[in-house]
N, C-alpha and C positions, 0 to 999 in steps of 0.2 A: 509355535500355533501359527498355522498358516494363516495369512490374512486374508480375506476373503473380500473382492472390491464390491466399494461400497454400490449399492443399487441404488440406482436414479435416470431422470427422462430431462430433456431439455425442453424449456420452456421459450418462445416469441412473445417479450413481454410486449410489446405494442398489440399483436394480434389475438393471445393469448394461444397461438396454435401450440400443441405437444410432439414432442420427436425424438426418437433415439439418437443420441450423440454417437457421432462417426471416431474415426481415430482421432481427431483433434480440429472436433468445430468450435468455432467462434463466431457465427452467426447464421441464423435462419436461412438456407438458401431459396426458400418461397415468399421469404419477407416480401411485403411490395413496399417498405419505405424502411428508414436504418431504426433497429430497433437490436439493443441487449436481448442474449436469451440469458434464462434464467433456469438452474438446478433445481428438478424436483424429484425431491427425495423419498425413494418408499418408506421411510421411517418419518413418521409426522409428528416424532415427541422427540423430544431434546434428552439425548443418552449419552451422557460420557462413557467411553469404554474403557472398563477397570484395568483390562486387561494389554490395554497401550500406554505406554509413554509418553509425556512429552504432547505438541501439537496433536497429534493422531487419538490424543485421548476423543476427538474432535470426530472422529474418522467419518461418524454415520452422517455428517453434513458436513464433507469433503466429497470431492466428487473426482476419489483417487483410488488408483488400480494397485498403488501396494503402499509400504512405507519406507522412509529413508532413515542415516541415522544420526545422531547428535540432533534431534529438534528439540524445542522448548514452547512450552505453551503462554501468553502472555499471562502476567499478576494481578489479581484485583487485589486490592484494598481498601479499608475504609480509612480517609484520613482523617488525621488529628489537626498537626499544624495548620496545611494549607486549608483546611476548613476553618479553623479558626479564626484563622486572617481574615477570611474574606465572610465570613458570619453565617455559613451554611452548616445544615444540622446532619445531613446524609450527602456530604459530599464521598463520591469513591474514585478512586483513581486505580486506572486501566492501567500497567507498565510493562511495555516490551523495551526491555534494553539489559541492560547490566548492571544489576544489584544482589549479588548471591543473599546480604542480609534477608532478603522479603523473597527468598526463591525465585529473582528472575536471571537468566544467565546466556541471555540472547549476546553472544561475545561478537556479533555486528553492531550491537548497541541500537537497532533499530528493528520494527515492527514489519519491516520489508520481510523479516525470516518468515513470518506465518504467512506470506504469501508463494515466497519461492519453496518451503518446504513442502507447499500444496499443488504448486504447477508442476514441479517437477516429479512428483508423488503422480500426477495426473498422466505422465510418459508412459506406454510400454516399458517394460524391463530389455526388449531387441528393438529399441527404435535407433536406427541407422542413420537418419538425418541427425545435422548440428543444430542447437537451440539458437536463437536469438534473442537477447534483451538489447533493452535501450534505456537508456536511465539519467537523471539527473546528479546520481550518487548513492544514497541509501542502498536503492533497489541492486544497482551494480555491485556491493559489498554483500549486499543479503545472498545474492544468486552463483558468485562467485567462490563463498564459501561453500553455499550450498551442496555446486556441482562439483566443488574439490574433494570435498569431503566423501563423494557419493558416485566419484570417477563417470561423471555426466559432459561430454560435449558439448563445450556453450561459448558463444560469440559474445561480449559485452561491446555495447555501444555507447559513449559517453563526450560532453564534451571535454574537449583537453583541458578545459580551465578549472573542471572538477575533478581534475587525476588529485588531489589532496584527500579525497574522499575513498580511497582507494588503498586503504591500511587493513593489515591481516595480523594476526598471533602469530602465522608462521606461513611460511610459502605456501604459492597458492601451483596443485600440480598443474601440469603440460595439459589436460583436457581444458584448462580456463584461458581464452583468449580477449584481449582488451583492444578494441581499436576507437581510437577516437576522432571527431571531427576539429580540425585546428583552432587554435588560440582566436577568439572573440563569437565563437559560436554559441550556441544553447542549447537547451532539450530539444528543442524542434528540428535540431541539423542534427543529432544521433537520431532521431526517429527518422529521419529520410535519408541518413546511411543507414540501417538498420534493413528498412523496406526495399534496399537496392542491392543490400546479399541476397534478400529473401528473394530477388527476383531467378536464383540459380535453384534446381532441385536439390542439391545437398543439404541444403540451410531450412528450417523452418521457423516461423514465426512464432514468438509465445502469446503473441495478442492482446499484451494492456489490461485494458478494462474489458476488453472483448473477452479474454476468458474466465469461465467460471470459477476456476480454481483459484486463479488470484482473487476474485472478491470473495469468496467462499473463507480461503485461507485467513484475507482481513479481518473476515466476519466473525474470527475466532474473539475477538478480543470481546464483542458484544457477548457471545455465551461464556466466556471466562467472568463479566461481569455478571451478568444474571444468575450464575451459578454461586457468586461471594453473595450476592446482594438476595436473592430468593424471589425476585419479579425486576419486572421488564422496567427499566430507569424512566422517567420524568422527560428527561433533557439528554443529548447526546453532545460534547464538544470536541471538533477535531478542526486542527488547520487543515488546508487542501491543497495542493497542485493540480492534481486532476480532478480529484473528489472519488476516487474510487473507494476508497475507503469508506467514506460517508454512505456511498451507494452501496456497498456490504454489510454497512451496520443496519441501516434501513430494510434489507432483504430480511435478514436475521431473524428482525421484530417482526415482518411480517410471518416468518416461518413460528415466529413464538408464541403469536397472536393466536394459529392454526392450531399447537398443540393446548393450547387455556389452559396450562397449570400453573404461567406466569405473569397472569393479566393479559387483558386486550388492551392497553392503551398502546398508541404509538407513540413515541416518545420524540420530542422537537430535536430535529437537526439545527444543530448549531455550529457552521463551520469557519474558519477563518483565514484570510489569508494575508501575505507579508506588501506592506504600501512599498514602492508603488506598482507593485504586479500588482493589481486588481483584476482583472477580464471577468474573472467570473461572479466577482462581488458586483462590479460598476454591471455588467449584466442581467444580474438578478434586481439589484433597487431598480433598473429603468424597466423591470416588469417585462423581458424578454426572452422567450425561449431559444431565438436566434441568436449567436454572441454574437460581441459588439464586433466590429473592425478593429485590429491591431497588426499594425505592420510587423515584418522582420526586425526592421529597425530600432522600434518603441521596445518590441519584446526583450531581444539580446541588450539593449540600454537598461530595461528594470529588472531582467535579470542578473546584471552586474551590478546595480544597485543592492538588492535587499541581502538581507541578512541570513538568513533562509533559503538558501539555493535551491534547494528539495522543492520551493512552492513555486516553480516557474513551468507552464505547462500551458502554451497558445495554442494546443488544440485536444481542450480536454473530452470527457466523455459528459458532457453537458447538456444537450440540445436533444439528442435523439432519445425514442421511448424508453422509458428505465433507468435514465441518465439522473444527472445531477438535479437537474430543475423538476422533475419528477418527483426525486425524495422531498427537497425541502419544500414541496408545493405541498405533497399529500402528509408530512409530518406536521406540516405548518412552522417549519422552522424558519432560518434569517442566515444572514452571512455579515460577519466583520472585519475592517481594517485593521491591522496593527502595525505599528512601524517600528522601525530601528533600536530606536531607544526603548519602547516598549519592550520591546523582545528584551535586550539586554538588563534593563531593571526587572523581569518575572524570571529568568533565569537565575538572578540571585536572590530574589526573594523566596522561591521555589527550592532552591539548594537551604537556605535558611530554616525554611518552614520545613520539609523531607528529608533532609538532610543526604541528598546525590543530585548530581548535576543533571541539566536537561539539554536537550538540543536543541536548534534555534526553531525550529516549526513545531516540536511543543510548548515552547513558552509561548508561540504566536498563539497557541490554544489554549492555555492558562489566561493570559492577559485577557480573552474572549469572552471568561467565565463571568470576570470581574467586568467586564462592561454591558454582560446579559444583565448580570446582578442590576446594577446601577441603573439601566436603562428598562426595567421591571418585567423582562420576559423572562424572568425565574423567580421563581421567592425563595427565602432561604428555608421552606420545609421541602421543596421538590427533593427528589430522587435523583442526583445528577451522577452521569457517568463522563469522568475525563479521561478522553484516550491520549494518554503522554505517550506518546508514537518515538520516542527514542532517548538515549541517553544512558548516563554510564559510563561514558569514556577515559573520567579520571580514571577509575579504578579499571578498568578492562587494559588502558595502556600501558600500566605500571610494570608488566612483565616482560615489557619492550614490543614493539611491531614492525614490522616489514611493508614498505608500499610498493603495489604494483605497477610497475610501469607501462604504459602500453604497448603493444606489439607493432602497433601501426598507429600515424597519422595519416587518415584520408580526407580530403576535401569531396563533402557529400555531392558536388556539383559536377563528380566526376562521371563518367558512363556507366553503367550496370557491370558492365562485362570488364572492363577494367579494375571495377572495384572487387568482384567477385573473384576472379583470377588472385588479384594479393591475400585475401583473406583465405582462400582455397589453401596456399602456399605455407600459412601457420600450423596447418593438419596434416601435412605431408607423412609426418613421422608418426600418428596415431593411426594412420589409416592403412 
């Protein structure tokens, strides 16, 4: 059966202006001030597709033009072990990782697969330009897998210190190139590198949080949960680096309210950061929409110290219209901080309770559920959705893996033309 592209328009969250999507629209060209754009779908009802597999079951609420192979959807189940330990009656875990026993088969072990399969399916099949993605680790692994499996040319920019995250069950195809910022760099340096690469028309930026396909791909975690629970949860928990996944959860909550069949409540968005990288937490607690100041040196030091490396972003989509500040304010949510020691404790406790390993970022979210309960922000009777954003490495790596070595290591301070010249050489055989 031929796939018919999803019907949708875009809305400027700040002004409410609705307009048609272009080839790769990331912002409203008429926006008077910074704002995210949001997809407005023709189908107002949550309708999982019975004719499509994996993530594309949720295609009615994904801004895509086609489907790609090897996608998987998040898996939601009612917790017994962790729920008992925490004393929660209705704890639902939405897991995006590798644990075939419960039907979870994301081989990169991260919910970043949800955004990669959505973003790449938004790209028209005949696109000649090369996609550029910046990442602190998990996003890089997910996009590398999706693009390799589906022959999509891509440049992935990462800090070289995070290269240990670039592991795969099999060798990547040549269409995937990794360009790293040098030692001592952080995610912001990878962003700067990607921005300079995109000054050349041969390349185009994925767009991060501004890309509606990224957010709506991540928002499938909430769709998975609502499908399993049968109603909108009372509370949502996730660890955040940029906050994009939490914004996506809030947006799908609003769509589900408009549907009307799953309740009319706004689930409280509870997000957490790994101390000492707590830029958004500190800003939120200060009651500020504008991000607090943080120097490059402070950011790099904090990102080196934290265990959950992927939770380090000093330029998150927090302040703009439709960003994390609005998601927390509108939902009555809050933010928590979690230490490295607490992360280690909850990795062990989760493993004992649920039977599989989780990544440090996911353990950050688990710890925040316990803190919210202790502080009275949730009750034992609440319907709680815990977004476990990654895990299953032990099982996924049993068959062996291959590490992807960077194709180039480049200083982001180099002139754009020097950077683009070197990166284009990587694709000479493909073009």
